[in-house]
C-alpha positions, 0 to 999 in steps of 0.5 A: 529368345531374349536374355538379360545379363546383370553382371558388374564385371565388364569383361565377363558381361562382354564375354557372356554377351558374345557367347550367347549371341553366337548361340543365337540369343538376343542379349541385353546386359547391364552392370548394376542391380537397379538397372537390371531390375528396371530392365527386367521389368520393362523388357520381360526377358525369357531368361535372366543371368544374375550376378550376386555381388552388384552395385546399387542393389545386390543380387539377392535384392534383385531376385527378391523383387523379381519374384515379388513382381507379378510381371517378372516372377515367372522369368527363370533366373540363373544366379552367377556367383564366384562363391562355391555351391554351398549357397545354391540351396539358399538361392534356389529357396529364394527363387533362383531357377539355377546356379552357375559358378563363375569359375566354370565360365571358360571365356576362351572356349566361348562359355560352352557350359553357360550356353548348355545351361541356357539351352537346358532352361529353354523349356522352362522359359517357354513355359513361363510365357 
């Protein structure tokens, strides 16, 4: 399963890559929104982890363009945010499959909560392809 991580924090990006790779996923990561959108359109990952606060193109813009593109509209997108869950419903209405608070990323424990979320979304990813 191919996962695309779009996250501008190098430390978080590397930690997520390491955790997801250890769990057996093929992970590609980029540090800005436009690169992420381009990569999603060319590689057609099975799942996208998308930060909201990004340089060049913010996360909501990436999400909107992913949902408007027939080639990427079915790819599950997990929104990563440092903001509280009060934005969760708005983001799901905009097309996010799931919401994950960055504060729940336990980098010392290999981001177990994130890996579990990805595993839970596997049926959706497989259904989309």
